[in-house]
C-alpha positions as CSV (number, residue, x, y, z in Angstrom):
1,M,-10.0,348.0,-77.3
2,L,-13.0,349.9,-75.7
3,K,-13.2,352.8,-73.6
4,I,-16.5,353.4,-72.2
5,R,-18.0,356.2,-70.1
6,L,-20.2,355.4,-67.7
7,M,-22.4,358.3,-66.3
8,G,-25.3,358.0,-63.5
9,T,-25.8,357.7,-59.8
10,K,-22.9,355.2,-57.9
11,N,-25.3,352.4,-57.7
12,D,-26.0,352.5,-61.0
13,I,-22.3,352.6,-62.1
14,K,-21.4,349.9,-60.0
15,W,-24.1,347.9,-61.2
16,F,-23.4,347.9,-64.9
17,E,-19.4,347.4,-63.9
18,R,-20.7,344.2,-62.8
19,I,-23.1,343.3,-65.7
20,L,-19.8,343.8,-67.9
21,Q,-17.2,341.9,-65.9
22,R,-19.8,339.0,-66.0
23,Q,-20.0,338.9,-70.0
24,P,-17.7,336.1,-71.0
25,K,-16.9,337.8,-74.6
26,V,-15.7,340.9,-72.7
27,A,-12.5,341.2,-70.5
28,V,-12.3,344.7,-68.2
29,T,-9.4,345.4,-68.2
30,E,-9.7,348.4,-66.5
31,V,-12.1,350.6,-64.3
32,S,-11.3,354.2,-62.9
33,E,-12.5,355.5,-59.8
34,L,-15.6,357.2,-59.6
35,Y,-15.4,361.5,-60.5
36,Q,-18.1,363.7,-59.4
37,N,-20.0,365.5,-62.4
38,K,-19.9,369.0,-61.9
39,G,-22.7,371.2,-60.4
40,T,-24.5,368.0,-59.2
41,N,-24.1,365.8,-55.7
42,R,-26.0,363.2,-57.3
43,Y,-24.0,361.7,-60.9
44,Y,-20.8,360.5,-61.1
45,R,-18.5,359.3,-64.1
46,A,-16.2,356.7,-64.3
47,Y,-14.5,355.1,-66.9
48,V,-13.8,351.5,-68.4
49,Q,-11.9,349.4,-70.7
50,V,-12.7,346.5,-71.9
51,Q,-11.5,344.3,-75.3
52,K,-12.5,341.0,-76.8
53,A,-12.2,338.1,-74.5
54,N,-10.9,334.8,-76.1
55,V,-13.1,332.6,-76.3
56,K,-14.0,329.8,-78.5
57,E,-17.0,329.6,-80.3
58,K,-18.7,326.0,-80.3
59,S,-18.7,324.7,-84.0
60,N,-22.2,323.6,-84.7
């Protein structure tokens, strides 16, 4: 399991969350709410918890 901190604009964070959720080898288990970074109105952070998805690899 990995815990990842995402930092950026609201749109950037949502964009990357969608990319993570579409990955077949990654299971997103938790996404936090957005937190505003101190000293700025533009940048936020969110925390994502991921783990390996149960994917069977094709044998060649």
